[in-house]
TORKOL-4160 file (C-alpha; in steps of 0.2 Angstrom, whole numbers, padded with zeros to 4 digits, m for minus):
267
<pt num="1" X="0231" Y="0501" Z="0619"/>
<pt num="2" X="0243" Y="0488" Z="0614"/>
<pt num="3" X="0238" Y="0476" Z="0601"/>
<pt num="4" X="0241" Y="0458" Z="0602"/>
<pt num="5" X="0250" Y="0457" Z="0585"/>
<pt num="6" X="0257" Y="0473" Z="0573"/>
<pt num="7" X="0264" Y="0472" Z="0559"/>
<pt num="8" X="0272" Y="0484" Z="0546"/>
<pt num="9" X="0259" Y="0496" Z="0544"/>
<pt num="10" X="0258" Y="0498" Z="0561"/>
<pt num="11" X="0276" Y="0503" Z="0562"/>
<pt num="12" X="0272" Y="0515" Z="0547"/>
<pt num="13" X="0256" Y="0522" Z="0557"/>
<pt num="14" X="0267" Y="0524" Z="0573"/>
<pt num="15" X="0280" Y="0533" Z="0567"/>
<pt num="16" X="0269" Y="0545" Z="0559"/>
<pt num="17" X="0262" Y="0550" Z="0574"/>
<pt num="18" X="0277" Y="0551" Z="0580"/>
<pt num="19" X="0282" Y="0564" Z="0568"/>
<pt num="20" X="0267" Y="0573" Z="0567"/>
<pt num="21" X="0263" Y="0590" Z="0579"/>
<pt num="22" X="0253" Y="0581" Z="0593"/>
<pt num="23" X="0267" Y="0565" Z="0592"/>
<pt num="24" X="0283" Y="0566" Z="0602"/>
<pt num="25" X="0296" Y="0581" Z="0601"/>
<pt num="26" X="0312" Y="0570" Z="0601"/>
<pt num="27" X="0307" Y="0561" Z="0587"/>
<pt num="28" X="0300" Y="0579" Z="0578"/>
<pt num="29" X="0316" Y="0584" Z="0579"/>
<pt num="30" X="0327" Y="0573" Z="0571"/>
<pt num="31" X="0333" Y="0575" Z="0553"/>
<pt num="32" X="0343" Y="0562" Z="0543"/>
<pt num="33" X="0359" Y="0569" Z="0549"/>
<pt num="34" X="0357" Y="0568" Z="0566"/>
<pt num="35" X="0350" Y="0551" Z="0566"/>
<pt num="36" X="0366" Y="0544" Z="0556"/>
<pt num="37" X="0372" Y="0540" Z="0575"/>
<pt num="38" X="0360" Y="0528" Z="0581"/>
<pt num="39" X="0359" Y="0521" Z="0564"/>
<pt num="40" X="0376" Y="0515" Z="0567"/>
<pt num="41" X="0374" Y="0512" Z="0585"/>
<pt num="42" X="0360" Y="0499" Z="0578"/>
<pt num="43" X="0371" Y="0489" Z="0567"/>
<pt num="44" X="0386" Y="0485" Z="0578"/>
<pt num="45" X="0370" Y="0482" Z="0593"/>
<pt num="46" X="0365" Y="0468" Z="0575"/>
<pt num="47" X="0382" Y="0463" Z="0576"/>
<pt num="48" X="0386" Y="0458" Z="0594"/>
<pt num="49" X="0369" Y="0449" Z="0594"/>
<pt num="50" X="0374" Y="0436" Z="0578"/>
<pt num="51" X="0392" Y="0436" Z="0588"/>
<pt num="52" X="0383" Y="0431" Z="0605"/>
<pt num="53" X="0371" Y="0417" Z="0597"/>
<pt num="54" X="0358" Y="0425" Z="0608"/>
<pt num="55" X="0342" Y="0428" Z="0594"/>
<pt num="56" X="0330" Y="0434" Z="0606"/>
<pt num="57" X="0342" Y="0450" Z="0606"/>
<pt num="58" X="0346" Y="0448" Z="0586"/>
<pt num="59" X="0326" Y="0448" Z="0583"/>
<pt num="60" X="0324" Y="0464" Z="0592"/>
<pt num="61" X="0341" Y="0473" Z="0585"/>
<pt num="62" X="0336" Y="0469" Z="0569"/>
<pt num="63" X="0319" Y="0478" Z="0575"/>
<pt num="64" X="0328" Y="0495" Z="0578"/>
<pt num="65" X="0338" Y="0494" Z="0562"/>
<pt num="66" X="0322" Y="0493" Z="0554"/>
<pt num="67" X="0316" Y="0506" Z="0566"/>
<pt num="68" X="0328" Y="0516" Z="0558"/>
<pt num="69" X="0324" Y="0513" Z="0540"/>
<pt num="70" X="0308" Y="0519" Z="0544"/>
<pt num="71" X="0313" Y="0533" Z="0550"/>
<pt num="72" X="0321" Y="0540" Z="0538"/>
<pt num="73" X="0309" Y="0537" Z="0525"/>
<pt num="74" X="0295" Y="0544" Z="0536"/>
<pt num="75" X="0310" Y="0560" Z="0536"/>
<pt num="76" X="0311" Y="0561" Z="0516"/>
<pt num="77" X="0291" Y="0557" Z="0515"/>
<pt num="78" X="0291" Y="0573" Z="0522"/>
<pt num="79" X="0304" Y="0582" Z="0513"/>
<pt num="80" X="0294" Y="0578" Z="0497"/>
<pt num="81" X="0310" Y="0566" Z="0493"/>
<pt num="82" X="0304" Y="0548" Z="0494"/>
<pt num="83" X="0295" Y="0535" Z="0506"/>
<pt num="84" X="0296" Y="0520" Z="0512"/>
<pt num="85" X="0286" Y="0510" Z="0495"/>
<pt num="86" X="0301" Y="0517" Z="0486"/>
<pt num="87" X="0314" Y="0512" Z="0497"/>
<pt num="88" X="0306" Y="0494" Z="0496"/>
<pt num="89" X="0302" Y="0497" Z="0477"/>
<pt num="90" X="0320" Y="0501" Z="0473"/>
<pt num="91" X="0327" Y="0487" Z="0482"/>
<pt num="92" X="0317" Y="0474" Z="0474"/>
<pt num="93" X="0323" Y="0481" Z="0458"/>
<pt num="94" X="0340" Y="0481" Z="0463"/>
<pt num="95" X="0339" Y="0461" Z="0470"/>
<pt num="96" X="0330" Y="0456" Z="0452"/>
<pt num="97" X="0342" Y="0466" Z="0441"/>
<pt num="98" X="0358" Y="0461" Z="0448"/>
<pt num="99" X="0349" Y="0440" Z="0450"/>
<pt num="100" X="0351" Y="0437" Z="0433"/>
<pt num="101" X="0354" Y="0420" Z="0434"/>
<pt num="102" X="0338" Y="0420" Z="0442"/>
<pt num="103" X="0326" Y="0432" Z="0433"/>
<pt num="104" X="0335" Y="0433" Z="0420"/>
<pt num="105" X="0344" Y="0422" Z="0405"/>
<pt num="106" X="0364" Y="0421" Z="0415"/>
<pt num="107" X="0372" Y="0408" Z="0424"/>
<pt num="108" X="0381" Y="0407" Z="0439"/>
<pt num="109" X="0383" Y="0392" Z="0448"/>
<pt num="110" X="0395" Y="0397" Z="0461"/>
<pt num="111" X="0395" Y="0411" Z="0474"/>
<pt num="112" X="0410" Y="0418" Z="0464"/>
<pt num="113" X="0400" Y="0419" Z="0448"/>
<pt num="114" X="0387" Y="0427" Z="0455"/>
<pt num="115" X="0397" Y="0440" Z="0462"/>
<pt num="116" X="0407" Y="0443" Z="0447"/>
<pt num="117" X="0389" Y="0445" Z="0439"/>
<pt num="118" X="0383" Y="0455" Z="0453"/>
<pt num="119" X="0398" Y="0469" Z="0451"/>
<pt num="120" X="0398" Y="0471" Z="0433"/>
<pt num="121" X="0380" Y="0475" Z="0432"/>
<pt num="122" X="0381" Y="0487" Z="0445"/>
<pt num="123" X="0394" Y="0495" Z="0436"/>
<pt num="124" X="0385" Y="0495" Z="0422"/>
<pt num="125" X="0371" Y="0502" Z="0433"/>
<pt num="126" X="0381" Y="0517" Z="0437"/>
<pt num="127" X="0388" Y="0522" Z="0422"/>
<pt num="128" X="0407" Y="0518" Z="0428"/>
<pt num="129" X="0417" Y="0517" Z="0414"/>
<pt num="130" X="0435" Y="0514" Z="0424"/>
<pt num="131" X="0439" Y="0504" Z="0438"/>
<pt num="132" X="0448" Y="0518" Z="0448"/>
<pt num="133" X="0428" Y="0524" Z="0449"/>
<pt num="134" X="0424" Y="0509" Z="0458"/>
<pt num="135" X="0438" Y="0512" Z="0470"/>
<pt num="136" X="0432" Y="0531" Z="0471"/>
<pt num="137" X="0411" Y="0524" Z="0473"/>
<pt num="138" X="0418" Y="0515" Z="0491"/>
<pt num="139" X="0413" Y="0528" Z="0505"/>
<pt num="140" X="0424" Y="0537" Z="0512"/>
<pt num="141" X="0418" Y="0536" Z="0529"/>
<pt num="142" X="0418" Y="0517" Z="0531"/>
<pt num="143" X="0431" Y="0510" Z="0546"/>
<pt num="144" X="0449" Y="0513" Z="0538"/>
<pt num="145" X="0450" Y="0492" Z="0538"/>
<pt num="146" X="0435" Y="0489" Z="0530"/>
<pt num="147" X="0435" Y="0502" Z="0520"/>
<pt num="148" X="0455" Y="0497" Z="0513"/>
<pt num="149" X="0448" Y="0477" Z="0511"/>
<pt num="150" X="0436" Y="0482" Z="0500"/>
<pt num="151" X="0449" Y="0494" Z="0489"/>
<pt num="152" X="0458" Y="0481" Z="0489"/>
<pt num="153" X="0445" Y="0467" Z="0483"/>
<pt num="154" X="0437" Y="0479" Z="0471"/>
<pt num="155" X="0456" Y="0481" Z="0464"/>
<pt num="156" X="0457" Y="0461" Z="0464"/>
<pt num="157" X="0444" Y="0461" Z="0454"/>
<pt num="158" X="0451" Y="0464" Z="0438"/>
<pt num="159" X="0467" Y="0455" Z="0441"/>
<pt num="160" X="0476" Y="0467" Z="0451"/>
<pt num="161" X="0481" Y="0456" Z="0466"/>
<pt num="162" X="0496" Y="0447" Z="0473"/>
<pt num="163" X="0498" Y="0430" Z="0465"/>
<pt num="164" X="0498" Y="0419" Z="0482"/>
<pt num="165" X="0500" Y="0423" Z="0501"/>
<pt num="166" X="0517" Y="0420" Z="0503"/>
<pt num="167" X="0519" Y="0435" Z="0493"/>
<pt num="168" X="0508" Y="0446" Z="0505"/>
<pt num="169" X="0517" Y="0439" Z="0520"/>
<pt num="170" X="0534" Y="0446" Z="0513"/>
<pt num="171" X="0523" Y="0461" Z="0510"/>
<pt num="172" X="0520" Y="0464" Z="0526"/>
<pt num="173" X="0538" Y="0459" Z="0534"/>
<pt num="174" X="0544" Y="0473" Z="0520"/>
<pt num="175" X="0532" Y="0488" Z="0527"/>
<pt num="176" X="0537" Y="0485" Z="0544"/>
<pt num="177" X="0554" Y="0485" Z="0540"/>
<pt num="178" X="0553" Y="0501" Z="0532"/>
<pt num="179" X="0546" Y="0508" Z="0545"/>
<pt num="180" X="0559" Y="0503" Z="0557"/>
<pt num="181" X="0570" Y="0511" Z="0546"/>
<pt num="182" X="0562" Y="0527" Z="0550"/>
<pt num="183" X="0555" Y="0527" Z="0565"/>
<pt num="184" X="0569" Y="0535" Z="0575"/>
<pt num="185" X="0570" Y="0549" Z="0560"/>
<pt num="186" X="0558" Y="0559" Z="0570"/>
<pt num="187" X="0550" Y="0562" Z="0553"/>
<pt num="188" X="0531" Y="0561" Z="0558"/>
<pt num="189" X="0523" Y="0563" Z="0540"/>
<pt num="190" X="0535" Y="0548" Z="0534"/>
<pt num="191" X="0529" Y="0537" Z="0549"/>
<pt num="192" X="0512" Y="0540" Z="0547"/>
<pt num="193" X="0515" Y="0534" Z="0528"/>
<pt num="194" X="0522" Y="0518" Z="0535"/>
<pt num="195" X="0513" Y="0514" Z="0549"/>
<pt num="196" X="0499" Y="0517" Z="0536"/>
<pt num="197" X="0505" Y="0505" Z="0524"/>
<pt num="198" X="0508" Y="0493" Z="0537"/>
<pt num="199" X="0489" Y="0490" Z="0542"/>
<pt num="200" X="0487" Y="0493" Z="0522"/>
<pt num="201" X="0497" Y="0475" Z="0521"/>
<pt num="202" X="0491" Y="0467" Z="0534"/>
<pt num="203" X="0472" Y="0470" Z="0527"/>
<pt num="204" X="0478" Y="0463" Z="0510"/>
<pt num="205" X="0485" Y="0447" Z="0521"/>
<pt num="206" X="0468" Y="0447" Z="0530"/>
<pt num="207" X="0460" Y="0446" Z="0514"/>
<pt num="208" X="0468" Y="0430" Z="0505"/>
<pt num="209" X="0465" Y="0423" Z="0523"/>
<pt num="210" X="0447" Y="0426" Z="0522"/>
<pt num="211" X="0445" Y="0436" Z="0539"/>
<pt num="212" X="0433" Y="0452" Z="0537"/>
<pt num="213" X="0451" Y="0462" Z="0547"/>
<pt num="214" X="0438" Y="0475" Z="0556"/>
<pt num="215" X="0429" Y="0460" Z="0566"/>
<pt num="216" X="0446" Y="0451" Z="0568"/>
<pt num="217" X="0449" Y="0468" Z="0577"/>
<pt num="218" X="0437" Y="0470" Z="0585"/>
<pt num="219" X="0438" Y="0454" Z="0597"/>
<pt num="220" X="0455" Y="0458" Z="0598"/>
<pt num="221" X="0451" Y="0473" Z="0606"/>
<pt num="222" X="0438" Y="0464" Z="0617"/>
<pt num="223" X="0450" Y="0449" Z="0623"/>
<pt num="224" X="0464" Y="0461" Z="0628"/>
<pt num="225" X="0450" Y="0470" Z="0638"/>
<pt num="226" X="0445" Y="0452" Z="0644"/>
<pt num="227" X="0462" Y="0449" Z="0650"/>
<pt num="228" X="0464" Y="0468" Z="0655"/>
<pt num="229" X="0451" Y="0463" Z="0669"/>
<pt num="230" X="0457" Y="0446" Z="0674"/>
<pt num="231" X="0473" Y="0455" Z="0678"/>
<pt num="232" X="0463" Y="0470" Z="0687"/>
<pt num="233" X="0452" Y="0458" Z="0699"/>
<pt num="234" X="0467" Y="0446" Z="0702"/>
<pt num="235" X="0476" Y="0461" Z="0708"/>
<pt num="236" X="0464" Y="0465" Z="0719"/>
<pt num="237" X="0462" Y="0447" Z="0728"/>
<pt num="238" X="0478" Y="0450" Z="0732"/>
<pt num="239" X="0475" Y="0468" Z="0740"/>
<pt num="240" X="0489" Y="0476" Z="0727"/>
<pt num="241" X="0485" Y="0493" Z="0716"/>
<pt num="242" X="0489" Y="0488" Z="0697"/>
<pt num="243" X="0498" Y="0505" Z="0699"/>
<pt num="244" X="0509" Y="0497" Z="0712"/>
<pt num="245" X="0512" Y="0480" Z="0703"/>
<pt num="246" X="0528" Y="0475" Z="0692"/>
<pt num="247" X="0526" Y="0474" Z="0676"/>
<pt num="248" X="0532" Y="0456" Z="0676"/>
<pt num="249" X="0519" Y="0452" Z="0689"/>
<pt num="250" X="0505" Y="0457" Z="0678"/>
<pt num="251" X="0514" Y="0446" Z="0663"/>
<pt num="252" X="0513" Y="0433" Z="0673"/>
<pt num="253" X="0493" Y="0436" Z="0677"/>
<pt num="254" X="0490" Y="0439" Z="0659"/>
<pt num="255" X="0500" Y="0423" Z="0654"/>
<pt num="256" X="0486" Y="0414" Z="0666"/>
<pt num="257" X="0472" Y="0423" Z="0658"/>
<pt num="258" X="0480" Y="0416" Z="0640"/>
<pt num="259" X="0482" Y="0399" Z="0650"/>
<pt num="260" X="0464" Y="0400" Z="0652"/>
<pt num="261" X="0459" Y="0405" Z="0637"/>
<pt num="262" X="0450" Y="0421" Z="0641"/>
<pt num="263" X="0450" Y="0423" Z="0622"/>
<pt num="264" X="0437" Y="0441" Z="0621"/>
<pt num="265" X="0422" Y="0433" Z="0618"/>
<pt num="266" X="0407" Y="0446" Z="0620"/>
<pt num="267" X="0399" Y="0442" Z="0635"/>
């Protein structure tokens, strides 16, 4: 029977039951690796709820993420590795030890100073002696744009950075020109290298503009889909197939979509 109100302990008991011999066959066969994709999916659904500014959806999706945390913790407990109490203990200790301006004797009056302290404490905790170790510690399975941003950010912490944004713009133009110089060469390896350099330079520009490139590109992809949808709807209304329209006709409809401010906001 459903209860009026559940708490965290109820969630733990439910997950323990689902994983038991009397539980759910699907839940019982899962492991850390099989659950990876679900954790990622739930995280992106939280991001979508935030973009939509939908508080009810956000509440639900945060619950789905919490379920993943509890699920992984239950699997680890069964394997004799750790349990949810260890997870909670670990994050509490981390928050306290890295907020020495709150729980210790350090001072940090600005967000920048907080981040600086956090990074220094993290480096010390991990036993990292060089900044290269910090760069290498950034997970390799992050989306490439996000990983690029974090690598550049960590390098900038020790002063390896551009002096001003104009230099970054110049670097973007330089990398685009280098790509133009090699694209006719049919040298696939060099073309790949130069395309990567262009992306890396654009991520640097985004970082200077305080824009998270992964999120910016996600919005642009959605904008493209929404405007393409407008083109297709208009072509159907005109009794035409997209394949039968000229590029000029499609461009005209694309510009109409821009005029109507169809800008990729998630639905």
